[in-house]
C-alpha positions as CSV (number, residue, x, y, z in Angstrom):
1,X,1.0,-23.5,3.8
2,X,2.4,-24.2,7.3
3,X,4.7,-21.1,7.1
4,X,2.0,-18.9,6.2
5,X,-0.3,-20.3,9.0
6,X,2.4,-19.7,11.4
7,X,3.0,-16.2,10.3
8,X,-0.7,-15.0,9.8
9,X,-1.9,-15.0,13.3
10,X,-4.8,-16.8,14.9
11,X,-6.1,-14.1,17.4
12,X,-9.7,-14.1,15.9
13,X,-12.0,-16.8,15.4
14,X,-12.5,-15.9,11.8
15,X,-8.8,-15.9,11.1
16,X,-8.5,-19.6,12.7
17,X,-11.6,-20.8,10.5
18,X,-10.2,-19.4,7.4
19,X,-6.8,-21.1,7.8
20,X,-8.6,-24.4,8.6
21,X,-10.3,-24.0,5.2
22,X,-7.3,-22.9,3.3
23,X,-6.1,-26.2,2.0
24,X,-9.5,-27.1,0.7
25,X,-10.0,-23.6,-0.8
26,X,-7.0,-23.9,-2.8
27,X,-7.7,-27.2,-3.9
28,X,-11.1,-26.1,-5.0
29,X,-9.7,-23.3,-7.3
30,X,-6.9,-25.4,-8.7
31,X,-9.7,-27.6,-10.1
32,X,-12.4,-24.9,-11.0
33,X,-9.9,-22.8,-12.8
34,X,-8.0,-25.8,-14.3
35,X,-4.7,-24.9,-12.8
36,X,-1.8,-26.9,-12.2
37,X,1.0,-26.2,-9.3
38,X,4.1,-25.0,-10.6
39,X,6.5,-24.2,-7.9
40,X,6.7,-23.5,-4.0
41,X,3.9,-21.1,-2.4
42,X,4.9,-17.7,-1.2
43,X,3.1,-15.7,1.1
44,X,3.1,-12.3,2.5
45,X,1.3,-11.0,5.8
46,X,-2.1,-11.5,4.6
47,X,-2.3,-13.7,1.6
48,X,-1.0,-17.0,0.0
49,X,0.2,-17.2,-3.5
50,X,0.5,-20.5,-5.5
51,X,2.5,-20.4,-8.5
52,X,0.1,-22.3,-11.1
53,X,0.0,-23.0,-14.9
54,X,-3.3,-22.5,-16.7
55,X,-4.8,-25.0,-19.1
56,X,-3.4,-23.3,-22.1
57,X,0.3,-23.4,-20.6
58,X,0.1,-19.6,-19.3
59,X,2.0,-19.2,-16.1
60,X,-0.1,-17.4,-13.5
61,X,-0.3,-17.0,-9.9
62,X,-3.3,-18.0,-7.5
63,X,-3.9,-15.4,-4.6
64,X,-5.7,-16.5,-1.5
65,X,-6.7,-14.2,1.1
66,X,-9.3,-13.7,3.8
67,X,-11.8,-11.3,2.4
68,X,-11.6,-7.9,4.3
69,X,-12.2,-4.1,4.0
70,X,-8.5,-3.5,2.9
71,X,-8.9,-6.1,-0.1
72,X,-12.6,-5.5,-1.1
73,X,-11.8,-3.1,-3.7
74,X,-8.7,-4.9,-5.2
75,X,-10.5,-6.7,-8.0
76,X,-12.2,-3.6,-9.0
77,X,-9.1,-1.4,-9.1
78,X,-7.1,-4.1,-11.0
79,X,-9.8,-4.4,-13.6
80,X,-9.9,-0.7,-14.1
81,X,-6.1,-0.4,-14.4
82,X,-6.2,-3.3,-16.8
83,X,-2.7,-4.1,-16.4
84,X,-1.5,-0.4,-16.8
85,X,1.7,-0.3,-14.6
86,X,0.2,-3.0,-12.3
87,X,-0.3,-6.9,-12.3
88,X,-3.0,-8.0,-14.6
89,X,-6.2,-9.7,-13.1
90,X,-7.0,-12.9,-15.1
91,X,-10.0,-14.1,-12.8
92,X,-11.8,-13.4,-9.5
93,X,-14.2,-15.0,-6.9
94,X,-16.0,-12.3,-5.3
95,X,-17.3,-14.6,-2.5
96,X,-13.9,-15.5,-1.1
97,X,-11.7,-12.6,-2.7
98,X,-9.5,-15.3,-4.4
99,X,-7.7,-13.9,-7.5
100,X,-5.8,-15.4,-10.4
101,X,-3.2,-13.0,-11.4
102,X,-0.5,-12.6,-14.1
103,X,2.8,-14.2,-12.9
104,X,5.5,-11.9,-11.9
105,X,9.0,-12.5,-10.6
106,X,8.4,-12.8,-6.8
107,X,12.3,-13.2,-6.6
108,X,13.1,-9.8,-8.0
109,X,11.2,-7.2,-6.0
110,X,12.0,-3.5,-6.6
111,X,13.4,-3.5,-3.0
112,X,16.6,-5.6,-4.5
113,X,17.8,-2.5,-6.4
114,X,20.6,-1.2,-4.7
115,X,20.5,2.3,-6.0
116,X,17.9,4.5,-4.3
117,X,17.4,7.0,-7.2
118,X,16.7,4.2,-9.6
119,X,14.0,2.5,-7.4
120,X,12.5,5.9,-6.6
121,X,12.2,6.7,-10.2
122,X,10.5,3.4,-10.8
123,X,8.2,3.9,-7.9
124,X,7.3,7.8,-9.3
125,X,6.7,6.4,-12.8
126,X,4.4,3.8,-11.8
127,X,2.6,6.0,-9.4
128,X,2.1,8.6,-12.0
129,X,0.5,5.9,-14.3
130,X,-1.8,4.7,-11.6
131,X,-3.2,7.9,-10.3
132,X,-3.9,9.1,-13.7
133,X,-6.8,6.8,-14.0
134,X,-10.1,8.0,-12.4
135,X,-11.4,5.9,-9.5
136,X,-14.7,3.8,-10.4
137,X,-17.8,3.9,-8.2
138,X,-17.9,1.6,-5.6
139,X,-14.4,2.0,-3.8
140,X,-13.7,3.4,-0.4
141,X,-13.2,7.2,-0.5
142,X,-10.5,9.4,0.9
143,X,-13.3,11.7,2.1
144,X,-14.6,9.1,4.3
145,X,-11.2,8.0,5.5
146,X,-10.1,11.5,6.5
147,X,-13.4,12.2,8.2
148,X,-12.9,9.2,10.5
149,X,-9.4,10.2,11.2
150,X,-10.5,13.8,12.2
151,X,-13.2,12.3,14.6
152,X,-10.5,9.8,16.1
153,X,-7.6,12.2,16.5
154,X,-8.7,14.2,19.7
155,X,-9.0,11.0,21.5
156,X,-5.8,9.6,20.3
157,X,-3.5,12.5,21.0
158,X,-3.2,12.0,24.7
159,X,-2.1,8.6,24.5
160,X,1.2,9.8,23.0
161,X,3.8,10.4,25.7
162,X,5.8,12.9,23.9
163,X,4.3,16.6,23.7
164,X,6.1,17.3,20.7
165,X,4.5,14.3,19.1
166,X,1.3,15.2,20.4
167,X,1.6,18.6,18.5
168,X,2.9,16.9,15.4
169,X,-0.4,14.7,15.2
170,X,-2.5,17.9,16.0
171,X,-0.7,19.5,13.1
172,X,-1.4,16.6,10.8
173,X,-5.1,16.6,11.8
174,X,-5.2,20.6,11.1
175,X,-3.9,19.7,7.6
176,X,-6.3,17.1,6.9
177,X,-9.1,19.6,7.9
178,X,-8.0,22.3,5.4
179,X,-8.0,19.7,2.7
180,X,-10.9,17.5,3.3
181,X,-13.4,19.5,1.2
182,X,-11.4,18.5,-1.7
183,X,-10.5,14.8,-1.4
184,X,-9.8,14.2,-5.0
185,X,-11.1,11.3,-7.5
186,X,-8.1,9.5,-8.6
187,X,-7.6,5.8,-8.3
188,X,-4.9,5.3,-5.6
189,X,-2.9,2.2,-4.7
190,X,-2.9,3.1,-1.1
191,X,0.4,0.9,-0.4
192,X,3.0,1.4,-3.3
193,X,6.5,0.9,-2.0
194,X,9.5,-1.0,-3.3
195,X,8.4,-4.2,-1.8
196,X,5.1,-4.1,-3.9
197,X,6.8,-3.8,-7.1
198,X,7.8,-6.8,-8.8
199,X,10.0,-7.7,-12.1
200,X,7.7,-8.7,-14.9
201,X,8.1,-10.2,-18.6
202,X,5.5,-7.9,-20.1
203,X,7.1,-4.7,-18.4
204,X,10.3,-4.4,-16.4
205,X,8.3,-3.5,-13.3
206,X,4.8,-3.9,-12.3
207,X,3.0,-2.8,-9.0
208,X,1.1,-5.7,-7.0
209,X,-1.1,-5.7,-3.8
210,X,-3.1,-2.6,-4.3
211,X,-5.7,-1.4,-1.6
212,X,-7.7,0.9,-3.9
213,X,-9.1,4.0,-2.8
214,X,-10.8,7.1,-4.4
215,X,-9.0,10.1,-3.5
216,X,-6.1,12.8,-3.9
217,X,-2.7,11.4,-5.3
218,X,-0.9,13.3,-2.6
219,X,-2.3,10.7,0.0
220,X,-0.3,7.9,-2.0
221,X,3.2,9.3,-1.6
222,X,3.8,8.0,2.1
223,X,4.8,4.2,1.4
224,X,7.4,5.3,-1.3
225,X,8.8,8.0,0.9
226,X,9.2,5.8,3.8
227,X,10.6,2.8,1.5
228,X,14.0,1.6,2.7
229,X,14.1,4.3,5.4
230,X,17.1,3.0,7.5
231,X,19.3,2.0,4.6
232,X,18.9,4.6,2.2
233,X,17.6,7.8,4.2
234,X,19.0,7.5,7.7
235,X,22.2,5.9,6.3
236,X,22.7,8.8,3.8
237,X,23.7,10.9,7.0
238,X,21.5,13.7,5.7
239,X,17.9,13.0,6.4
240,X,16.2,16.2,5.4
241,X,18.3,16.2,2.2
242,X,17.1,12.5,1.4
243,X,13.4,13.3,2.5
244,X,13.2,16.3,0.0
245,X,14.8,14.7,-2.6
246,X,12.4,11.9,-2.6
247,X,9.4,14.1,-2.0
248,X,10.3,16.4,-4.9
249,X,11.1,13.6,-7.2
250,X,7.6,12.2,-6.5
251,X,5.5,15.3,-6.7
252,X,7.4,16.3,-10.0
253,X,6.6,13.0,-11.6
254,X,3.0,13.2,-10.7
255,X,2.6,16.9,-11.4
256,X,1.3,17.8,-7.8
257,X,1.2,20.9,-6.0
258,X,3.7,20.6,-3.2
259,X,1.9,22.1,-0.5
260,X,-1.3,20.2,-1.1
261,X,1.0,17.0,-1.4
262,X,2.6,18.0,2.0
263,X,-0.8,18.1,3.5
264,X,-2.1,14.7,2.5
265,X,1.3,13.2,3.4
266,X,0.5,14.6,6.9
267,X,-2.6,12.8,6.6
268,X,-1.0,9.5,6.1
269,X,1.2,10.2,9.3
270,X,-2.1,10.9,11.2
271,X,-3.3,7.6,10.0
272,X,-0.4,5.7,11.1
273,X,-0.4,7.4,14.4
274,X,-4.0,6.5,14.9
275,X,-3.2,2.8,14.0
276,X,-0.2,3.0,16.5
277,X,-2.1,4.3,19.2
278,X,-4.9,1.8,18.4
279,X,-2.5,-1.0,18.8
280,X,-1.1,0.1,22.3
281,X,1.9,2.3,21.2
282,X,2.7,5.5,23.2
283,X,5.4,6.9,20.6
284,X,5.4,7.5,16.8
285,X,7.8,5.6,14.6
286,X,11.0,7.7,14.1
287,X,10.3,7.8,10.1
288,X,6.8,9.6,10.8
289,X,8.4,12.1,13.0
290,X,11.4,12.9,10.8
291,X,9.2,13.1,7.8
292,X,6.5,15.1,9.2
293,X,8.9,17.6,10.7
294,X,10.9,17.9,7.5
295,X,8.1,18.5,5.4
296,X,6.5,21.1,7.6
297,X,9.7,23.0,7.8
298,X,10.6,22.8,4.3
299,X,7.4,22.0,2.1
300,X,4.8,23.3,4.9
301,X,1.3,24.0,4.6
């Protein structure tokens, strides 16, 4: 747990309090759900995962995370998908956000697959299965997320130094404004990239760590498009070709209208830009600029 605590950050009082409670929280759920530790803990940026064995001998994973808006709908989304293309939820404590999950092979993420075409096809196939499911009531809605972005955009644009980047963000906002009247009703993962797919026993590959959202599948493409950017896209020597190959593969697998999917992908670029400005940055990430300009030029609104 010490490594996780060091990486988690203690800038807020709530984060410090949660980290202080974490050992007791873990012990409490091991006892409550009759679990036995079964290997070293792993962690991401926001959660600690303990490999465990259930009383009947079934391997599982105990996921401990500080309750937040980002993970508030995770259990509802996982229950709705019911293991179809994604990790199965075995138990859940709503008060703390703690989840007991099917055990997957954390040592074999999809990002370990060297061939980019193979990895992108896996992402496309999983995404198509996930967005085929209607979103249940009670999740965050893309309509609300998009409306908040449009409200924030005019104040954020001047913070960017480059006039071309300012214009790109304005264009992204215009694309969202054009689509906001039809935000969609599919169950979106919101963060499906090659690091959030693990090898499993039940299926070769299963998605993990959703941040469920009700909306248009086009809003779910960005993380896959941005996966292994430097290695697979920039390293190819032809960024335009690589971006379009990925975009066309994903939209074909999901059966999406490419013009509409372009608009919602620009919405993700807008969202990332707003987050960057909020963090004090004055320039966009190169991947955002390259993806945005490529899609506008070749698959534009």
